ChimeraX commands (.cxc) that place a marker at each C-alpha (Angstrom):
marker #1 position 66.54,91.23,38.88 radius 0.5
marker #1 position 67.58,89.71,42.20 radius 0.5
marker #1 position 67.36,86.08,43.28 radius 0.5
marker #1 position 66.36,85.49,46.91 radius 0.5
marker #1 position 66.72,82.06,48.50 radius 0.5
marker #1 position 64.17,81.86,51.28 radius 0.5
marker #1 position 64.36,78.92,53.69 radius 0.5
marker #1 position 60.62,78.24,53.70 radius 0.5
marker #1 position 58.35,75.69,52.07 radius 0.5
marker #1 position 56.06,76.36,49.15 radius 0.5
marker #1 position 53.06,76.38,51.51 radius 0.5
marker #1 position 54.71,78.88,53.87 radius 0.5
marker #1 position 55.53,81.18,50.96 radius 0.5
marker #1 position 52.01,81.18,49.55 radius 0.5
marker #1 position 49.86,81.52,52.70 radius 0.5
marker #1 position 50.37,85.25,53.29 radius 0.5
marker #1 position 52.81,87.96,52.28 radius 0.5
marker #1 position 56.27,86.86,53.42 radius 0.5
marker #1 position 58.11,89.02,55.95 radius 0.5
marker #1 position 61.89,88.86,55.62 radius 0.5
marker #1 position 64.77,90.76,57.21 radius 0.5
marker #1 position 67.22,92.45,54.88 radius 0.5
marker #1 position 70.11,90.50,56.39 radius 0.5
marker #1 position 68.38,87.29,55.23 radius 0.5
marker #1 position 68.34,88.43,51.60 radius 0.5
marker #1 position 72.10,88.15,51.25 radius 0.5
marker #1 position 72.12,91.44,49.34 radius 0.5
marker #1 position 74.34,94.44,49.99 radius 0.5
marker #1 position 71.82,96.93,48.64 radius 0.5
marker #1 position 68.29,97.52,49.94 radius 0.5
marker #1 position 65.27,96.38,47.95 radius 0.5
marker #1 position 62.75,98.93,46.73 radius 0.5
marker #1 position 58.96,98.79,46.93 radius 0.5
marker #1 position 57.47,97.27,43.73 radius 0.5
marker #1 position 60.83,95.68,42.81 radius 0.5
marker #1 position 60.38,92.36,41.02 radius 0.5
marker #1 position 62.31,89.32,42.22 radius 0.5
marker #1 position 62.94,85.66,41.61 radius 0.5
marker #1 position 62.37,83.71,44.84 radius 0.5
marker #1 position 63.43,80.12,45.52 radius 0.5
marker #1 position 62.13,77.93,48.32 radius 0.5
marker #1 position 63.74,75.11,50.31 radius 0.5
marker #1 position 62.97,72.58,47.57 radius 0.5
marker #1 position 64.70,74.70,44.90 radius 0.5
marker #1 position 61.49,75.71,43.11 radius 0.5
marker #1 position 61.44,79.24,41.66 radius 0.5
marker #1 position 58.60,81.77,41.95 radius 0.5
marker #1 position 57.90,85.28,40.76 radius 0.5
marker #1 position 58.03,87.80,43.56 radius 0.5
marker #1 position 57.57,91.46,44.30 radius 0.5
marker #1 position 58.40,93.75,47.22 radius 0.5
marker #1 position 55.07,94.99,48.65 radius 0.5
marker #1 position 56.31,97.06,51.57 radius 0.5
marker #1 position 59.53,98.08,53.30 radius 0.5
marker #1 position 59.45,98.73,57.05 radius 0.5
marker #1 position 61.84,99.40,59.90 radius 0.5
marker #1 position 65.16,101.11,60.22 radius 0.5
marker #1 position 66.73,102.17,56.88 radius 0.5
marker #1 position 70.01,100.49,57.89 radius 0.5
marker #1 position 68.31,97.13,58.52 radius 0.5
marker #1 position 64.91,97.13,56.77 radius 0.5
marker #1 position 62.35,94.34,56.65 radius 0.5
marker #1 position 60.28,93.56,53.59 radius 0.5
marker #1 position 56.83,92.16,52.93 radius 0.5
marker #1 position 57.05,90.09,49.72 radius 0.5
marker #1 position 54.34,88.78,47.43 radius 0.5
marker #1 position 55.19,85.32,46.14 radius 0.5
marker #1 position 53.41,84.48,42.90 radius 0.5
marker #1 position 53.40,81.82,40.24 radius 0.5
marker #1 position 56.05,79.15,39.94 radius 0.5
marker #1 position 58.58,79.92,37.21 radius 0.5
marker #1 position 60.08,77.49,34.70 radius 0.5
marker #1 position 63.87,77.34,34.57 radius 0.5
marker #1 position 63.92,79.03,31.13 radius 0.5
marker #1 position 61.99,81.99,32.55 radius 0.5
marker #1 position 64.32,82.19,35.56 radius 0.5
marker #1 position 67.35,82.11,33.25 radius 0.5
marker #1 position 65.88,84.92,31.16 radius 0.5
marker #1 position 65.33,87.03,34.29 radius 0.5
marker #1 position 68.77,86.47,35.67 radius 0.5
marker #1 position 70.58,86.44,32.32 radius 0.5
marker #1 position 72.05,89.15,30.15 radius 0.5
marker #1 position 68.94,90.04,28.13 radius 0.5
marker #1 position 66.73,92.29,30.28 radius 0.5
marker #1 position 64.12,92.70,27.53 radius 0.5
marker #1 position 63.63,88.94,27.25 radius 0.5
marker #1 position 63.45,88.66,31.05 radius 0.5
marker #1 position 60.83,91.41,31.28 radius 0.5
marker #1 position 58.63,89.75,28.64 radius 0.5
marker #1 position 58.97,86.33,30.29 radius 0.5
marker #1 position 58.05,87.78,33.68 radius 0.5
marker #1 position 54.96,89.48,32.27 radius 0.5
marker #1 position 53.86,86.18,30.71 radius 0.5
marker #1 position 54.39,84.30,34.00 radius 0.5
marker #1 position 52.59,87.05,35.91 radius 0.5
marker #1 position 49.55,86.88,33.61 radius 0.5
marker #1 position 49.42,83.09,33.82 radius 0.5
marker #1 position 49.62,83.26,37.62 radius 0.5
marker #1 position 46.77,85.79,37.73 radius 0.5
marker #1 position 44.69,83.59,35.42 radius 0.5
marker #1 position 45.37,80.50,37.56 radius 0.5
marker #1 position 44.34,82.34,40.76 radius 0.5
marker #1 position 41.19,83.65,39.06 radius 0.5
marker #1 position 40.17,80.19,37.89 radius 0.5
marker #1 position 40.79,78.77,41.35 radius 0.5
marker #1 position 38.56,81.43,42.90 radius 0.5
marker #1 position 35.81,80.62,40.39 radius 0.5
marker #1 position 36.10,76.92,41.22 radius 0.5
marker #1 position 37.10,75.97,37.67 radius 0.5
marker link #1:1,2 radius 0.2
marker link #1:2,3 radius 0.2
marker link #1:3,4 radius 0.2
marker link #1:4,5 radius 0.2
marker link #1:5,6 radius 0.2
marker link #1:6,7 radius 0.2
marker link #1:7,8 radius 0.2
marker link #1:8,9 radius 0.2
marker link #1:9,10 radius 0.2
marker link #1:10,11 radius 0.2
marker link #1:11,12 radius 0.2
marker link #1:12,13 radius 0.2
marker link #1:13,14 radius 0.2
marker link #1:14,15 radius 0.2
marker link #1:15,16 radius 0.2
marker link #1:16,17 radius 0.2
marker link #1:17,18 radius 0.2
marker link #1:18,19 radius 0.2
marker link #1:19,20 radius 0.2
marker link #1:20,21 radius 0.2
marker link #1:21,22 radius 0.2
marker link #1:22,23 radius 0.2
marker link #1:23,24 radius 0.2
marker link #1:24,25 radius 0.2
marker link #1:25,26 radius 0.2
marker link #1:26,27 radius 0.2
marker link #1:27,28 radius 0.2
marker link #1:28,29 radius 0.2
marker link #1:29,30 radius 0.2
marker link #1:30,31 radius 0.2
marker link #1:31,32 radius 0.2
marker link #1:32,33 radius 0.2
marker link #1:33,34 radius 0.2
marker link #1:34,35 radius 0.2
marker link #1:35,36 radius 0.2
marker link #1:36,37 radius 0.2
marker link #1:37,38 radius 0.2
marker link #1:38,39 radius 0.2
marker link #1:39,40 radius 0.2
marker link #1:40,41 radius 0.2
marker link #1:41,42 radius 0.2
marker link #1:42,43 radius 0.2
marker link #1:43,44 radius 0.2
marker link #1:44,45 radius 0.2
marker link #1:45,46 radius 0.2
marker link #1:46,47 radius 0.2
marker link #1:47,48 radius 0.2
marker link #1:48,49 radius 0.2
marker link #1:49,50 radius 0.2
marker link #1:50,51 radius 0.2
marker link #1:51,52 radius 0.2
marker link #1:52,53 radius 0.2
marker link #1:53,54 radius 0.2
marker link #1:54,55 radius 0.2
marker link #1:55,56 radius 0.2
marker link #1:56,57 radius 0.2
marker link #1:57,58 radius 0.2
marker link #1:58,59 radius 0.2
marker link #1:59,60 radius 0.2
marker link #1:60,61 radius 0.2
marker link #1:61,62 radius 0.2
marker link #1:62,63 radius 0.2
marker link #1:63,64 radius 0.2
marker link #1:64,65 radius 0.2
marker link #1:65,66 radius 0.2
marker link #1:66,67 radius 0.2
marker link #1:67,68 radius 0.2
marker link #1:68,69 radius 0.2
marker link #1:69,70 radius 0.2
marker link #1:70,71 radius 0.2
marker link #1:71,72 radius 0.2
marker link #1:72,73 radius 0.2
marker link #1:73,74 radius 0.2
marker link #1:74,75 radius 0.2
marker link #1:75,76 radius 0.2
marker link #1:76,77 radius 0.2
marker link #1:77,78 radius 0.2
marker link #1:78,79 radius 0.2
marker link #1:79,80 radius 0.2
marker link #1:80,81 radius 0.2
marker link #1:81,82 radius 0.2
marker link #1:82,83 radius 0.2
marker link #1:83,84 radius 0.2
marker link #1:84,85 radius 0.2
marker link #1:85,86 radius 0.2
marker link #1:86,87 radius 0.2
marker link #1:87,88 radius 0.2
marker link #1:88,89 radius 0.2
marker link #1:89,90 radius 0.2
marker link #1:90,91 radius 0.2
marker link #1:91,92 radius 0.2
marker link #1:92,93 radius 0.2
marker link #1:93,94 radius 0.2
marker link #1:94,95 radius 0.2
marker link #1:95,96 radius 0.2
marker link #1:96,97 radius 0.2
marker link #1:97,98 radius 0.2
marker link #1:98,99 radius 0.2
marker link #1:99,100 radius 0.2
marker link #1:100,101 radius 0.2
marker link #1:101,102 radius 0.2
marker link #1:102,103 radius 0.2
marker link #1:103,104 radius 0.2
marker link #1:104,105 radius 0.2
marker link #1:105,106 radius 0.2
marker link #1:106,107 radius 0.2
marker link #1:107,108 radius 0.2
marker link #1:108,109 radius 0.2
view
């Protein structure tokens, strides 16, 4: 799982899907649609992320990213560490909690 440092605030990351140029990812390889990511903002907070769409020239693509729930440091460490099974389970837990939080917000709870 890749870590992307995006020079935007929490509010900017959560208003709409984020559009980012490949050159701004700092990666040598392209990202793939549906790929899961760890995203950090300007304050150093970590969030779950996923590539929604890839557009543009294959040599310099741009990506639309979904930025989801904030991730605890232990979850981030599991994602970026040596145990992919633990990272996958932690991500699924964070993803479900984020979905639940968004659902409760929409219901006004």
